[in-house]
NUBAZA-597823 format. One record per residue (C-alpha): x, y, z. Coordinates in steps of 0.001 Angstrom, whole numbers, plus 500000, padded with zeros to 6 digits. Each point is the difference from the previous one (the first is absolute). Example, Ala and Ser with C-alpha at 12.3 -4.5 7.8 and 13.67 -1.06 7.14 Angstrom:
BEGIN
512300495500507800501370503440499340
This chain:
BEGIN
842894402967022598502280497278499182501622498012502594503059497828500123500215497817503154503601498410500907499818497367502496497273497349499671500194498384503298497033499979502514499278503389500012500932500933496465497715497201498728497419501218502342500258503466498562499615498730496588496857498107501118498502502974501567500341502161496635498779497275497954496611499355501885499667503470501256500698501760496656496662501139498809499401501849503482503564501432500462499736501487496426496967501674500612501217501464503213503013501642498337498384500477496550502911498440497863500836496242499095502258498208502079502307497409497981502374497913501748502546499738497102502599497891501822500632497445502617503767499492500762501302497337502062503119497415499615497510496931500110497132499687497391496461500416501097496738499770498593498811503572499349496615501297498550499536500500496399501836503019498348502809500361503204503601499487498462502061497621501862503680501027500790502784499227501894502106503512499149498703502911502281501465502351497140497220498817497602497709501659502717501571503281501076501425500874496375496696499548498409498811503603499159496134498741500325500376499026503550498691502655502392500264498189503473502833497486501119498813497592502695503143498756501950499058496796502279503470498279500105501417501228503188503261500287501116502414502938499765502378499332497312498413499568496277496541501289501382501928503139500635501274500039496557496653499312498428498246503032501941502797502454499481500179499098496051495927500114499840500025503294501380502909501283497628497849498936497351496938502071501298497999497140501165497691500050503202501150497404502433497950497964502344501692497345502650499329498240502927503926499926500865500429501098503448503528498970500219500985502208497295497894502958501165501668499797503364503586499865498966499760502171496637497003502513500565501701503267499507501915498749496919496816498432498362497663503150501088502276502428498631500233498333496725496391499860499615499498503856500760503008500682497391498358498108497478496393501073500848498581496543500364497890498588502499500790497273502704497489498063502265500732497172502651497015499510501974500402496142499884503515500279501805498406500213503506497258498130501387499120498050496837496667501612498905499092501917503010500203503510499047502454501317502286502851501998497761497114502358498572498800501202503569503542500768501081500701501594496808496881501870499299496732499497502503501623501143503194501585503024498665498131502043502123501364498301503233503645500010501316500564496110500242501287499717503478500686496170499975499520496888497759500047496426501489498824496682498306500338496462499476501338500158496360501317496221499492497340497354499469502498497122500295501383500979503406496460500821501340498840496758498497502882498181502088499670501796503256496029499358499643500728496197499559502389499890503055497109501674502060496831497982498826501616496794499086502471499740502897503212499661497790503477501066500163501632502242497334501473497475497712496529497959499965498162502896498953502730501150497475499846496645498273496033500547499702500456503222498633502504498894497247497549497306499239497547502728499284502336501737497697499998503011502461503611500061500474502441502057497348502488498117498383502335502084502110498376499283503397501969502578501672498028502852498261497055498657502096501484498579503309502662502737500523497211503052499556501610501142496671496912499751497686497978501899502913502870502629500079499670500583496260496499500711500474500073502338502823502783501947498371497330500396497239497376501292502124502222502353502168501910501340496801496221501074498814498781501268503428503235502156500752500684500738496353503658498987500856502381497508498492501792497710502537503133497995500247498148496488499913503383498375501546499719502020503164496591498433500655500120497854503137498518496534499265499482497234501981497904496935498705498384496813502062502516497542500106500587500383503788496184500002500929499337496620501729497049498116501027500621500800503586499994504023499174496794499378498228498471498306503122501290502514502437498511502979497758496790498153499835499888499570503993500846503972500198497076500909497490502291500395497075500882498603496483503159500308498379500082501545496676502402501228497626499235503820499938501734502365497624499687503597501064501054503405499082499678503531501625501936503462499919502146500383503230501980502791501434503375498712498934498597498738496411497830497615498538499442496595501718499117496964497946500436496325501111498621496545499695500146497744503090497622497403501770497866501846502445497467498889502522496415501686499166497076499886502343497476497231499011497179502520500736501623502186496981498881499657496373503389499362498901500367496769502136497203498688498228501370500185496593500790496225499480501329497531497343501333501646496805498316503193500393501420503734500335498906502874501732501113503655500075499335502799502438500482503721499491500109502089503008499216503593498662499644503544501609496463500746498607498560496560499278501396498056502975500527496432499263499155498082496647500141496700499366500388497660496416499555496510500333500077497026497432501866497329498251503320501235499704501053497535496863498602497710497798499536499800495733496889502005499822500600501801503232503070501788498868499072499953496407496814501989500796502406502731501060502327499805497206496940500485497609498763503002501928503127501709499373500198499252496300496490501926499766501577502568502267502165500814497108497241501031497441499667503095502524501488503188498922501474500529503823503135498179501012501732499542503196503132502073500666502367498914502345501938503483500718501049498617503489502623501069502384503245498328499338500870496822501435499890500000503716501873497604502592497483498043501914500273499501503983498694497039501851496705500604502091501622499010503290497457501275502448497323497508500987498727497483502438501839496933500073499228496233500767503130498467501571500510496378500640503133498382502090500945497609502281501762502461501860498549502560502769500376503423498580499886503381501836497466501315497716496765502444500073497027498035498924496257500308499557499340496012499833501842497492501397499865496246500605502377497075500251499273496548498662502643497113500186503546501581499559498476502925498150499502503798501273497784501796497440499641503700500361498027502631498094501593503242500638498916503605499972500699502080496847504013500516499909502804500318497609501605496775498919503177501200501171498797500579503774498788496182499581503066498783498808501817501658502748497742498199502521500050496491498146503923500099499817501572496593499081496838498069500908498695498114497280496473500996498770497402500098497661498751503402499255497108501212497887498237503205499990496496500407501461497360502196497987497866501968502104
């Protein structure tokens, strides 16, 4: 097996390091030699002996010797070109590019099927946590009724700091930036877009359907205040950015939103930069996957696993239903904070200072909005 790695950032270099250190063991596993022939990046980095450095991705995808192209540059422009050209040239592809799959899955997978090549992308969701394979393979006996999870470590780190260190949003964001947790385009994290990319991929495989990514309702954490964190704590909840997907009577519901989760539940105990995914199934009931969602070796371990998977004879076929529109998941319990007095059904109510805080029974968001009217409110979903 001859491999070319395009993108030698944090994950790319971690992948190269694992393939170098674990070479002998991995070769015994697949019973063939593994050789990384190319490392492609715009800036020169120190590479192991025998690995060719290049700045031109065409050197990798046009080399007849290369069996597997590993795309780790991210984004939806040049990465798309690289993957489609590699597929056209008969190369198997491994990628961690969740944005590209979320926006162009149908085109990419149809190209892979047409050219009879393999494409794997476990590292695109949850770092090294194996969650894509279960949705695609291991839960096949089940109908997956619902998927919920914390899929973005950066926002979870920020919300954790706001609670445990009594910080406001801007203070916690500054610390997260100092640790290098925040994407160069911060909106990907803070506005829930990264989490939406990931829940798309899980839902696509769980429901064997392509979706219109742009119709996914996505709300980030910028509106979460220290005051809301404190009120949630008083009520026995924490605020988490929850991505969820489920089949509804009127279509497929997929969304991302700040959500109050009960402190006694497992998801509420997922703190710092960790991720968790919970599948609700008809036969297995609930199964939960938990672990670090990002990091050099965390994500690289999933990339290497996919590289090894290309040595197997079977391949993933994404013969899924045509692209379907997504509807927001609007039926929920809700947290409402306002200085107004509302004529609103509630399970829990208290007032503090000028604030009135309600936890409603389950209702449609349109019903809630009708009761709220023109009142200025902070509204979040409540899980459970």
